[in-house]
C-alpha positions as CSV (number, residue, x, y, z in Angstrom):
1,M,1.7,-32.8,35.4
2,S,5.2,-32.7,34.3
3,T,7.5,-30.2,33.8
4,P,10.1,-29.1,31.0
5,R,12.8,-30.0,33.6
6,R,11.5,-33.4,34.6
7,V,10.9,-34.3,30.7
8,F,14.9,-33.5,30.7
9,R,16.0,-34.8,33.3
10,I,14.6,-38.2,32.5
11,Y,16.3,-37.9,29.3
12,Q,19.2,-37.0,31.0
13,Q,19.3,-40.2,33.3
14,L,18.2,-42.0,30.6
15,A,21.5,-40.8,28.3
16,K,23.6,-42.1,31.2
17,D,22.0,-45.0,31.7
18,A,21.8,-46.0,28.0
19,V,24.2,-49.0,27.9
20,E,22.8,-50.4,30.9
21,I,19.3,-50.0,29.5
22,K,20.5,-51.5,25.7
23,D,21.6,-54.7,27.7
24,F,18.2,-55.2,29.3
25,L,16.5,-54.7,26.2
26,S,18.5,-57.0,24.4
27,A,18.2,-59.3,26.9
28,K,14.1,-59.1,26.5
29,G,14.7,-59.0,22.7
30,E,13.8,-55.6,22.1
31,K,15.7,-52.2,21.3
32,S,15.0,-48.8,21.4
33,G,15.9,-46.0,19.0
34,T,16.6,-43.2,21.9
35,I,18.7,-45.6,23.2
36,D,20.8,-46.6,20.1
37,L,20.8,-42.7,19.3
38,L,22.0,-41.9,22.7
39,I,24.9,-44.6,22.7
40,A,26.1,-43.7,19.7
41,G,26.2,-40.1,20.3
42,D,25.9,-38.5,16.9
43,R,25.2,-34.7,17.4
44,A,24.8,-33.9,14.2
45,K,22.3,-36.3,13.4
46,L,20.4,-34.8,16.7
47,L,21.0,-31.4,15.4
48,T,19.7,-32.6,11.7
49,R,16.4,-34.1,13.2
50,W,15.9,-30.9,15.7
51,G,15.7,-28.8,12.8
52,E,13.7,-31.1,10.5
53,E,11.2,-31.1,13.5
54,M,11.3,-27.3,13.8
55,E,10.5,-27.0,10.0
56,E,7.6,-29.0,10.8
57,L,7.1,-26.8,13.5
58,C,7.0,-23.5,11.5
59,G,4.8,-25.4,9.3
60,V,1.9,-25.8,11.7
61,L,2.4,-22.0,13.0
62,D,1.9,-20.7,9.5
63,G,-0.9,-23.5,8.5
64,T,1.7,-25.2,6.1
65,H,1.8,-28.3,8.1
66,K,-1.2,-30.4,9.2
67,D,0.0,-32.1,12.2
68,S,-0.6,-30.6,15.7
69,Y,1.0,-28.2,17.7
70,L,1.0,-30.8,20.6
71,M,3.0,-33.5,18.1
72,E,5.2,-31.1,16.5
73,A,6.2,-28.9,19.7
74,T,6.6,-32.1,21.6
75,Q,8.9,-33.7,19.0
76,T,11.0,-30.9,18.8
77,Y,11.3,-30.6,22.5
78,Y,12.2,-33.8,22.4
79,W,15.0,-34.0,19.8
80,G,16.6,-30.9,21.4
81,C,16.8,-32.6,25.3
82,L,18.5,-35.3,23.3
83,F,20.6,-32.9,21.2
84,A,21.4,-31.6,24.5
85,V,22.2,-34.2,27.1
86,S,24.2,-35.6,24.0
87,C,26.6,-32.3,24.9
88,G,26.5,-32.7,28.7
89,A,24.4,-29.8,29.2
90,T,22.2,-30.1,32.5
91,W,19.1,-28.7,33.1
92,E,20.6,-25.4,34.7
93,S,22.4,-25.0,31.8
94,L,20.1,-24.7,29.4
95,N,18.6,-21.5,31.0
96,F,15.7,-23.0,30.2
97,D,12.9,-20.2,32.7
98,T,15.0,-17.3,31.1
99,G,14.8,-18.4,27.3
100,R,11.0,-18.3,28.0
101,V,11.1,-15.1,29.3
102,Q,14.0,-13.7,26.6
103,A,11.6,-15.5,23.6
104,A,9.6,-12.4,23.8
105,T,12.5,-9.9,23.3
106,C,15.0,-11.8,21.0
107,K,13.7,-10.5,18.1
108,I,12.3,-13.9,16.7
109,D,9.3,-12.8,16.0
110,I,7.3,-14.4,13.2
111,V,7.8,-18.2,12.0
112,P,10.3,-17.0,8.5
113,E,12.9,-15.8,11.7
114,V,12.4,-18.7,13.5
115,L,12.9,-20.5,10.2
116,A,16.1,-18.6,9.6
117,S,17.5,-19.3,13.0
118,V,16.9,-22.5,13.4
119,R,18.7,-23.2,9.7
120,R,21.4,-21.0,10.8
121,L,22.0,-23.8,14.5
122,V,21.9,-26.8,11.9
123,G,24.1,-24.8,9.5
124,I,26.3,-24.1,12.0
125,G,26.8,-27.6,13.3
126,P,27.1,-29.6,16.3
127,A,30.3,-28.2,17.8
128,A,29.6,-24.7,17.6
129,V,25.9,-25.1,18.6
130,K,24.9,-24.1,22.5
131,P,22.3,-26.5,23.4
132,E,20.4,-23.6,25.1
133,K,19.9,-21.8,21.6
134,L,18.4,-24.8,20.8
135,F,15.6,-24.1,23.5
136,L,15.6,-20.4,23.3
137,V,14.4,-20.6,19.3
138,W,11.7,-23.8,20.8
139,N,10.2,-20.9,23.1
140,A,10.5,-17.8,20.4
141,A,8.3,-20.3,18.6
142,D,6.3,-21.3,21.3
143,W,5.9,-17.3,22.0
144,I,4.4,-17.3,18.5
145,Y,1.9,-20.0,19.2
146,R,0.7,-18.1,22.0
147,R,0.1,-14.8,20.3
148,Q,-2.0,-16.4,17.7
149,R,-4.3,-18.4,19.3
150,P,-6.5,-17.2,22.4
151,A,-5.5,-18.8,25.5
152,E,-8.4,-21.3,25.8
153,K,-7.5,-22.8,22.7
154,Q,-3.6,-23.4,23.3
155,W,-1.9,-26.0,24.5
156,T,-0.6,-25.0,27.9
157,M,3.2,-25.9,28.6
158,E,2.2,-28.5,31.3
159,Q,0.0,-30.1,29.0
160,L,3.0,-30.3,26.2
161,M,5.1,-31.6,28.8
162,E,2.3,-34.1,30.3
163,A,1.9,-35.4,26.6
164,D,6.1,-36.3,26.1
165,F,5.9,-37.7,29.9
166,Q,2.5,-39.8,29.4
167,D,4.4,-41.4,26.1
168,M,7.2,-42.4,28.2
169,K,5.5,-44.1,30.6
170,K,4.3,-46.5,28.2
171,K,8.1,-47.8,27.8
172,W,8.8,-50.3,30.8
173,Y,12.2,-49.4,30.8
174,L,11.9,-45.8,31.8
175,E,10.1,-46.8,34.7
176,P,12.6,-46.7,37.1
177,L,13.8,-43.2,36.0
178,I,10.3,-41.8,35.9
179,A,10.2,-43.0,39.4
180,K,13.8,-41.9,40.7
181,I,13.0,-38.0,38.7
182,T,10.0,-36.6,40.5
183,D,11.0,-33.0,40.0
């Protein structure tokens, strides 16, 4: 199974190698939207997309959005990772594991509070947003999800990350990064 750390580190390496990978893709007549986003470095767009996906995740939690929790949780994690790597964040600077613990006590206990936090972060803009805050809010949403459903009906963290990882494995240009980033 893959971990949040490994998935993040693959996106981090992808950002470092983006220009070279784009050249490989171009030589084969292919392109990648993710690579283009990383090269463009448009942090405002990345933050906005995270916010849009977080709103959809909140819709899943409150029953107003019909996609699966698996889909929306992995999408928001993806956009959070892209924003974080565009800021030069490291896994350690995200304090992800601490954020998982803090999510239970950070006073973001209900979906409207998650939405308010998302809108506040997007509203203050990419220059002022610390990437770890995106993951704290993501973890708060995940904490709400875990309180809403019996354990046997939940997607585990490992399953969420494995779904993203399996999607990565479908992209031939990520094979060297996946082989290199093992933890």
